[in-house]
N, C-alpha and C positions, 0 to 999 in steps of 0.2 A: 853461505847461500847454497853452495853445491851440496853440503851435507843435509841441509833442510830439504832440498828437492829430492835427494836420494831417499830420505826417510819417508817423504810423502809418496814417492813412487812405490816403495815397498809396502806401505800401508794400502795403497790403491790396488796393488797386485794381490795382496792378501784378501782384500775385500772381494775382488773379482773371483778368486779361487773359492772363497766361502759361498759365493753366489752361484757360480757356474758349474763347479765340479759335481756337486750333488745333482744338479739339474741334468748334466750330461750323463751321469751314471744312470739316473732314473730313466732317461730317454732311451738309452741303449739296452737296458735290461727289462724294460717294461714289456709285459705280455698282455695281449688283449684277452679280456674275460668275456666269453660269449655264452651268456646264459640263455636258456630256451625261452621263447615267448610262452607265457603260462597264464591260464585262466582256470577258474574253478568250474567244473561241470556238475550241475545238479543232476543230470541224467546218469552220469557215471558214478556220482557220489564221491568224487575226489578231484584233485587237480589234474589237468591235462595240458600237454605242452607240444610244441612243434619246434624242430631244430634241424638245421642243415649239418649233418655229421661229416666226419672225415672222408666218408665215401662219396661226398658231394650229392647225397640223396637226402631229400626231406623226409624226416621221420616224425610220425604222429604217435604219441604215447600218453598213457595216464601215469599217475604216480606209482602204480603197482608194476609198471613195466609192460603192460599190455600194448601191443601195436595195433594201429588203426589204419585203414585206407583214408585217403583224403575225403571221400564221400562220407565215410563213417564218422570222421572227425567233425565234419560239418553238422552231423545229426546229434552229436552229444553236446554241442554248443549252439543250440538253435537260435538263441537270442542274439548271439554275436554274428553268426553267419546266416541270418534270416533272409537277406537279399539273395544269396546263392540258392538257398532252399526254395525260395519263391520262384526263382528262374527255372530251377529243375523240376518244379511241381512237387516238391517233397516237404513243403512247410506243414508242420503238424497242426491239427485242429485244436489240440490242447497240449499244455505242458504242465506236468505235475498235477494233472486232473483239473486244470483251470483252462477254460476256453479262451483262446487268444487269437488275435489277428495280427498280420504284419504291421499294421498301423499302430496298434497298441504297443508292440515291441519297440518300434521306432521311437515312439513318444517317451517310453520309459527308460531307454538306454541313455547313459551319460558317461562322460569322462571328467575327472577332477584331478588336478595336479597341484601339489603344494611344494614349492621349491625354495630353498634358502636364498637363491638369487632374488626372489620376489619379496622376501621378508627383510633381508639385510640391506636396505636401501633407504634413502631419505623419503619421507612422505610429502607429497605436494599439499600445500595449504589451500589451493584453489580447486574447486570441483564444480560440476554442472549437475543440475537437477532436472531430469526429463519429466514430461507430463505422462503420468501412468494411465490416465483415462481421457485420451484426446478424442475418442470416437472415430479415429482413423485406423486403418490397418497398419500403416507404416508409422514407426516412431519418428519424431523430429527432434533435432538438437535445439536447445533453447537459445535465446538471445542474451541470456545473463549467466553469471557464474556466482558461486557463493563461497564464503569462508566462515569458519566458526571461531569466534574470539571468546574472551573471558566474559564478555557482555551478552553475547547472543549469536544468532545466525544472521549473516549480513549478505544480501544479494547485491551484485554490482552489474549494471547494464554495460555490456562489453563495448558497444559502439560509442557511448559517451563517457565511459569510465566514471559513472556516477552511481551513487548508492540508491537503490529502490527502497526507500524508507518504509513505505506501506507494507510491501511484501516481507521485508525483513522483520517488521514488528509483528505481523501475523504469525510467522513461523516461530519467532522467539517466544511470543506469548503462549502459543499452543504447547511448545516444548516445556516451558516452565510449569504450565498447568498440569502436565503429565509427570512432573517430578524430575525433569532433566536438569542437571546442575552443570553449568558451563565452566570451563571449556570442554570440548570433546577430547578424549585421550586417544581414540582410535575410531576409524570409520572405514567401511568397505562398501563399494558400489561399482557399477559397471556402466559409466556414462557414455554409451554408444548407441546409435540408432540401428546397428546391425544385430538385432536380436528380436525375438518374438514379442516380448513384453518387458515392462520395467517395474522393478520393486524398490526403486530409490536406494536408500542406504540403511545399513545397520550400523549403529554407533555405540560406543562406550562413553559415558559421561565422566565427569571428574571423579566420581566415586565408584567407577567400574560397573555401573548398572547398564544393562543392555536395552537399547531402544531401536524401533523400526520407524524410519522417517521417509515419507515420500510425498509427492504432489499429486493431488487428485482434483481435476477440473479447476486448477489454479489455486486450490486451497490446501493447507497443510494437513497431512495425515500423520499422527504420531501415536505409537503404541509402545508402552513399557512392557518388556518381556521378563517375566519372573524367572530367576535363576535358582538352582539348588543352593542351599545355604553354605555347603562346604566346597563350592566351586568358584574359582576366580578366573574369569575369561582373560585371554591374552591376545589371541589373533582371531580376526573375523574374515570369513570368505563368503560373500553373497553368491548364490548359486544361479538362479534364473534358468533352471533346466526346463526343457519342454514339458515334462510331466507336471510341473508346478507343485510338486509334493513338498518340497523343502524351501524354506526361505534362505537359510544360510547354514554353513558349517562353521565351527569354531574350535579352537584348541584352548585348553586352560593352562595354568601355571605349572601343572604336573605333567603336561604333554599328552593328555588324553584328547581324543577327538569326539566332539559332540555335534548333534544335528538339531536344528530348530525347524519343526514342522510348520508348513506355511499356514494352513487353515486354523489349527488349534494353538499355535505358538508354543507347543510343548517342546521342552528342551530335554533331549534324551542322549545318554552317553553310549557310544559304541564300545564293543568289547575288543577293539584293536589295542594291543599293548602300547604303553606309553612310548613316545618318541620325542626327539628334540627337533622341532621344525626349523630352527635356525641353522642346524647342521645336517639334518637328514631329510631327504626328499621322499614324498609320498605320491603314489599314483593310484587312483580309484577308477576301475572300470565297472560300472553298475548296470544292472537290469532290473526287471520287475520282481525277480525272485531272490537274487543274491548279488553281492559285490565281491570283486576280487581286488584286494588292496596290496600293493607292493610298497615296501619301505626299505630303502637302502640304509643299512646300519653298519657302515664301515666295511668290514670284511665279510658281511653277509647281505644277501638280497632276500629279504623275508617276504613271504606271501601269506595273506590271511583271507579266508572266506567268511563273509559276514551276511547274515540274514537281512534281506531288504525290509522285512516286516518288523522285527523287534531288535535288530542290530546286534544280535548275539553271535558269538564266534562259532562257526561251523567246523572249520578245519584250518590247519596251518602247515607250512613247510618252509624250507630255506635252501638257498644255494650258497656255497662258499665262494667268495670272490677275493682271493688272497692278493696282497699287494707286495711288490718287490721294490721298495724304495728305501732311501736313507734320508734322514732329516737334512734340511738345508734352508737357505734364505730364498724367499720368493717375494715378488711385489704384487702378484695377482693371485686370485683364488677362485675356485668354482662355487664358492658359497656367497660371494658378494662381488660388486663391480668397482670396488675401491682399489686404487693403486697406492700401496703403502708397504713398507718392509714388514715381513712376518716370517716366523720360523714354521716351516711345513714339516710335519712328522708323518 
């Protein structure tokens, strides 16, 4: 008995060493990587950044190393600092030869984040469908919820926990008429009343075909969205930005980012290089002229400037973000919210 307990204790101690020693080493040798806040400036024609340097002074520079004052920096990023420019009375009448107003800039600005934490998690089987044309200024949450089975779309009254068979039949029949094959394999929506408008859901059916489904005046609206033949969608991200220019973003099995334009339902690929959304995060800060896209690629923080008109690549740059770690056992990760043993490299 004593020998068995001693062996167990040694094994437990070995396990704790494998788990804790790499973690302790990484904790003590870790160094913070402070990359500058960076945006593409169409006025300067290159990336511009601000950073608090070792002299404890904020420095404003472009990619060529040219220094700017704070006021000059505001002026080369007029869509980002438009409120400051309006307050100072310095907001321009036009940008790149296009007449603009602060309201237009505000409506066209957007932020979009794609994070592994949001993708590497279980998907809820129950959703809510808001009314997209209620005739009221404020959106309201519905009294029912829906789920999609292999047989169709099923609405459930939440107060009585009973199936609304008429509504379920209307949506199921319309989706089948449009070519939807049940069950859905992926769907993306934003079921909240804290937004300006509602576009329902974008969904992939059992054959990976893309559909737009929403509720208009209590009736189903279903639209099949034609995809390029050589593209297989994988992740969907409904947008509902104030400009209403795009319906959703999506990534394909090759890791490329695509956009679906709201009015035409055109599906167009951006020239952002392929990335792995399950492992790498992406941040898009967009305006009416261009987007700044940041992708964390392990030891690099990559920036891409994309045209807001045709999604072509304008410029790119990268910051090195070296890591000082050794492999070890961990039970958590920044890429998901599951607690399980894993080897971190």
